[in-house]
N, C-alpha and C positions, 0 to 999 in steps of 0.2 A: 464673342464678347465684346462689349460696347465700352466705348471711350467715355469715362463720366465727368461730369463737371464737379468738383469738391465744393461743397457748402462751407460756410465760414462756419466757426464753433459758435457763433451768436444764433445759428439754427438749432442749436441742440440744448435740449435742456435736461438736467439730471433729476431724476426723480425723487423727491424730497421724502424721507422718512426719519423718523426718531431712533438715535443709538449713540452709545457712549463714543463711538468712533464716527458717527454720522453714515453710517453703512447699512441702514436697516435692510431687512429683504422682504423681496416680494414674492408672494405665491402665483408663479406663473399658470395660466392656462396651458394645460396641456392637450392637444390635438394631435391624434396621429394618425398618418397617411402613408398608406405603401405607394410610394411614388415610383414610375416606372425610370428605369435608368440605363443607359446603353450599355451592352455587353460588350461590344468591338470585338466579336468572336467571328470564326470561320472555319469553312470547311467545303471543299468542293464534293468530297466523296459521300457527305450526306446533306446536300443542299437541297434535295427534293423534299426529305421531310421535314426540315426545319422550316420551310417556306409557308408551309401550311395555307390557312386563306388570307394572311395579311398581307402576303406581298401582292396579291392582286388588287387589294384596296390602295396598297402604295403606288403599283405601276398605274392605275387608272388617274391617280390623283398628280403623279408628277407628269405625264403623259398631256394631261389637261392644261396643265400650268404651261409647260414647255409650248405648248401649240399657240398659247397666248403671247408669250413670249417670241416666237417667230412671227406672229402676226402683226406684233408691236413692238419692234426691238428698242422703240425709245422708252419703254418702262422699265427696262430692266436696270438701267443705273444710269450714271452721268453720261455714260457715252464710250467710255474706254474700252478696249477688247478685254483686260484683265477684269473689269467689273462686268462684263458682260458675262464672261465665263463663271464666275465667281458668283453673279446672282442666280443663274439657273442652277448651278450645283447646289446653292443654298435652299433651293426647292426639294432636294432631296432629304427625307427625316427620317433619321435613325428610328425603327420602332419602339427601341427599348429606351434610349435614352430622352425621345420627344424632341429632340434637336438636330438641327440640320448639320451636315457632315461638314460644312466649313467652318462653323462654329466651334464644331468637336476638335476642330484641328486636324483633319484626315487629310487634307488636301496638300501636297508638298510639290517641290520643284514644276511650278507652272510656268512653261514657256509658250510662247505663242508667236508665228511668223504670220504678221497680218498679210503680206504679200501674196503666200502660197495658201492662204486661208488654213492652216495647219496649228493643231494645239494639241499638246503634249502634257501630261501631269501624272502624279503619282499620288493614291491612297493607300497611306499608312494608318493601318488598324493597329491595337494596343495588345493584341493577341494572334497569334497562328491558327488559332480555332474557332474561327469564326463563322457560324453557318450561313448570315447572310452576307457574304464577301462576295458570290457571283451575281448577286442581285444589285450591289451597290456598285459593282464593275459596268453590269448591262446598261443601268439608269443613268450613270455618270456617261457614258458613250450617247446613248440616247439624247438627252436632253442637251448635252454640247453640240451636238451632230445637227441640231435641229436650229440653231443660231444661223441667219442668212449667210453670212459672210464664211460661215467654216466648211469645208471641202474635206479635211481629215481629221481624226480625232484617235489620241494615240493615249490608252490610259493602261499604268501599269500597278499592281497592286504588291504590297509589301506589308509587314508586320514588325512594329517595334515593342515589345513587352513593357508594361510600363516596370519602373524600378520599384521595388518591396517597398509599402507605406513605412515601415518601421525600421530600415534597412540600416539604421545607424545605430538600433539598439538590440540588434539581434548578434547571437554568436557569429562567429566568422563563417563558419559551414553553413549557415541559413540565409547569409545576406543577399546571396543571388536568387532566391525563390521569391516570386511575384505573389503567390497563394499558398496558404496551407489550409487543408481541409480536414477537418476531423470527420471521421465515420464511427459511429458509437451506438451502442445498445444498452449498456450498464444492465444486460442481461444475456447470460451466456447461452448459444444453442439457437438464435433466432435467423444466423445467417448473416451475421455483419462482417464477417472477413471475406465471404463470397460478394457482398455489396461492394464492400471497398476495392477488391481486386479487379472486378469488373466493370467499376466505374473509373478507375484509373485507366485500364486498356481502352475503354471506350474513349477517353478524353485523347489519350495516345493516338487512337484511329481519327479523332478529328483534328490532327495537325500538332497537337500541345505537346511540350517538353514536359515529362511528368516522372514521378517517383513514388515510389511505396514506402512506409515505414511501418513494420509490423511491431508495435507497441507492447504486445502480448509475451512477455517473458515466459511465464508460467506456462504457457502453452501456445506457441508459436505456430501459426497457419500457413504461413507463407511458403514454407519449402515444401508443402505437400501441393498448393495450388497453383504454383508456377515450376518451370523446367529449367533453369538456368545452366548453361556448361559448365560454369564454375559454380560450384554450390557452398563455396566458402568464401569469407569476407577476407579480403588482403590488406595488411597495413603499409602506409607510405612511411618508410622508417626516417625520412628526413624532414616531414612535417609533423610525425607522428599523429596520423590522421587514416581514417578508414577509407577504403576505396570500395563504394557498394559494388555489388554484382549486378549483371543486366540480362534481362529476357525479353524479346520481341522490341528492343528499344527503352524498355522502361527500368530504371534503376530502383534497385531493391536492398534493403537493409533489413534483417531481423537477426534476433538473438539466434535463432536456428541454423543461421548460416555461419554462425560463429565457432562451429564445430563442439559446442556444448550442449547441445540436446535442450532439455529443458531445466529450467534452472530450479534449485532448492536453497532459497535463499531468503532472508527477513525482507519487509518493506523497505527499510532505507537502503537496503544494498540495491534492491530492485530499482529504486527511484535513480540511484546513480548511474547503474549501467543503462537505462533509458536514455538520461541524460548526456551520457558519453556516446551513446550509439548515435543519438540523432544529431548533436552539433559538432561533433569531430568527424563528421562522414563528408567525403569531398561529393557532396550533391551537385555541383556544378552549377548552371544557370538552368532553371526548371520554371515554367509557368506554373504546375501544380503539384504540391506534395500531398499524397495522401496518406493520411495517418488513420488506421486500424487500431483503433482505442481498445484497450483491454476491458473485461466487463466490470460494473462497479462505479463508485464516485467516492474510492477513497484518495490515499496518498500520491498513488501512482497517476491517477487521473489529474489531479490537482497539480502535480509537478508538470506535467505535459502543458497543461494550460497556462501554467504561470512562466516556463521557460521559453515558450514561442508564444507570439500574439495570433492566434488561430484566425484566419480569415471568416471560417464559417465552419458549421457543423451540419451533417447528416444523420438523423435519426432512424434506426433500423427497429422495426418492432414485427410482432405476429398478430394474428387476430385475437387471441385469447387476452381475457380481462388480468390476469396475473402479469402478461407480459407488459400492459401498459402501465400498470403500477409502478414496475420498476424502471420503465422508460420515462415517465413522469418525472421522477427523482432526476435523472441524467437532463431532462430538458431545465429543470430548475437549478441544476448546478450549473449548466452553460448560460443561463440568465444571469445568475450573480457573478458570473465571471465576465459578462458582457459579450459572449459568443453568439451571434445570431445563428439560429437554427432554421435552414432554408428549405429543408424537405425532409418528408415522412417516407420512409419504404416499407410498405406493408409486406413482409415475405409471406409465402406458403398461404397465400390467401384463399384460393381457390383452383379448381381444376374441372377440365371439361369433358364429359363422356356422354356417350349417347344421345347427342345434341342438346344435353343441359350443362349447367353449371354449378358444380357444387362448393359447398364451404364447410369443408370439415371440422374447422378450427372455430367455428363460428364467424361473425362481422361487426365491424365497429371500431377494433382497439385504433387502427391507422386514423381513422377520419377523427375519433374523440380526442387523439393527440392534435389534430390540426385545430380542431373546433376549439380545445380549452386553453391552447396555448398561441394560436393565431399564427401557427407557422402556414405560409402559403400554399405549399405545394405537396400533393399526395400521390405517389407511386404504387402501385400494386404489382407483385411478383407472382406468377402462379407457380404452383407446385408442378415441376417437370424434372422427370428421371435424369434430363441430358444435365440439367444445371447442378444436379449433384454430382453427377459422374464426370463431369469436366472439371469441376473442384478436386475430385480425387487423383485425376488422370495427368495434372499439371498443366493444362490448358485450359484457359478460361472460356466461357461461354460464349462471351462475345467477340471471339477470335476463332472458336470452333465453328460458330454458326453466326455470321456476322449478318445476316438476313433475317435470321427467325424472329419470334413474338418476343423473346428475352431481349435479344439484342436490339430492338424497337424500344422497349421499355428504357434500358439503360441509356440509350440516344437521348431520350427526352429527359432523362435524369441528368445526362451529361452537359447538355444544353442549359439545364434549369441551373445547374451548379456554377457554370462559366457566366450566365447572365447576373445571377445574385452574387457570384464574387465582384465583378466590375462595378455593379450597384453600390455594393460595400465600401470598397474602394475610394469609388467617387465620394461617398458621403462622408467616410471618414476623413480623406484628404483635404476636403473643403469644410468640415465641420466648424474649426475655429480659426479664422485668420484676421490680420491685422490689416484695416485700411488706414493707411498712412495720410490720405488725403483727408479725411476726417478726424485722424486720430483718435480711432475708435477699434475696439475688437468686436468683429462681427462672430455670432454664435448661431449655427444652425445645427442642431443635435441630430443625429442620424434617425431615421424612421419618426422623426416629428416635423411637423409644416410649419411649426414657429421659427421665425428669425428674428434676433434682437440685437442691441449693440449694446457693451459695456466699455465704461472708461478704463483704461489700462492702471490708472492708481487705485481704483476701486477692486480691481481683480489682484493685485498685489497685495493690498491693506487686508485681502479675504484669505491670505495664504493659512492653511489650518497645520501646519508642519511644526514640529520642536522647535525651531528655530523662531517661530513666531509666537506660538502658545506652549506655555508650561505643561507639560503633560500629566505632572502629578496634580498640580493646583487649578489647571485650567486658566489661570491667570495671564491675560494677554500682554505679551513681550514686546510685540511690536507697535509700535505708537504711531496713531495717525500722522505725526508730522514727521514721521521718519522717512515717509514715503513722499517725494517731490509730486505736486500736481502734473507737472509736465513727462513724467516717466513713460519711456515707450519700452517696447518688447524686441530683444533684437531677434529673437527666432520663436517660431511656435512648433512644435512634432507632435502628432498623432502619439499615444501611447496606447496600443489596442485597439478596443472599440469602445472604451469607457473613459479616456482621459485625453488631456494634452499636457505636454512638457514645454512650458515658457521659460525662455532664458530672458535675464533682466540685465541691464547695464553692468550694475553691481558684482556679477557673474553667479547670481542667485539663480537655482534653478527650481521652479514650483511647478508641481502637479496639481492639474486642476481638473478633477473630476465633473463629467457632464452636469451630474447632478448637482454640484455645487454651483457651477456656473449659472445654472438656470435658479437658485434662489437668491442671487445677487441683485443689487439694485441696477436699474438699467437706466440708459440713454434714452429720453423720449423725445420727439416732435423731431426726429432727425430726418431733414428733409430729404427727398429721394431725388437726387440729381437728373435732370433731364437728359435722357442721351443725347450724346453728338451725331452728327449728320454721318461720321466716319466710323467705320466698324474695322475692327484688327482681325486679320484673318492670319493662319500659321501656313505661309507660302513663300517660296523664293521666286522672285521675279526672273 
């Protein structure tokens, strides 16, 4: 992050339009791009498979640059030992963020003893489930050791999970959960629960703290697929909360563990039960809560999406055309609710026999979902008797056979989910911010390459709530002169993946959807300040 020189307001021009409130609308040009964003994820256990080929290119790039630094230490920085170390560390680029580890704020507790030539520091990642953790540690050791005055390097690794983006808006039971991932199919019998359970235990095997919530009250699958010692949920009488049961370190909540079997009740009652089970459970601190969604796109699904801000969704389908039709409905539902679908899993896609690969249910449903809806990742799960048997035996396949083909596919899916969740979190948390130096609201909508600036007064005057516009007549209640030109927001918080909540000095809280922000008149000719020569780093001397 660079220190910027604030331009004066004379360098900013308001786009002129005609309107009764002088707040005309501009139709923005939409340009969508799937940018690469850092996942900050780690695992020693699965290091070999996640490195793939990219670590080789990173290795050669870093080694070449570090060698040049050793040849001519004067080019590193202004000459101080701290800047020497930070400069070479900044040559290590996170392959997902596309940003160096110093700018990412990974470097902590930097200590240097120039007399002895000793350097020690800590690399703090944002989740314990990081598949490139060992690569970071190795390269950090290498580049710092190549400085001519360094004789000893001590690198320690740690993880500080990011706080939930929507922490203040969540029920108490969900406030310490960093990411909530829905696994959905919108059609029964395609293996959704199998994918949800194996994904959860894959993430746990990568070092993450994980929970599973079985949201299917009519036909809960979790009690069959796992074998906890305590098969009943317990109540905390003091807090009047639910204590999840556990199996192999993963916390579990299901109506099937409530001692009631399957529910026989009407929809509104089911929605209430799901809400209670999900929000009053003592989940504790989790990196990922995997929700096994029930089939369909009705009240229960909408309730889940509205009660909690889902970070992302994984869609499960089978090769048949009929499965695609139902899955498409689910993808559209998530799209309307601004929940990103990050991966498609095509279950029962094929089997191998006699040296050939057979596709008994046809081909193309999964790829059709990817192509039609732009979902970036597709994973094929083969037909395996062991996968079905493990679901019935109470031990997930990735636990029973961690080196098998199915486990490898789920490892790839797990890495994808972690990377995409981190990308989404980063985009959402920085989508709308206030730049006090130029007194402008900066907007960069997630999944868009476009960035623009809005005047705070313009945003406040464009409020569409009942306090500003009469709901019956459509008459404008908030007048142009009611809002001072020098108004500034006190706080801006994300609301799900679709809007932000803006608190103003008069106490009014405005909900501003991204779609609405994109239609407002914009500040143009905003001078991009020249970067200063000094950079800010997250480290302690």
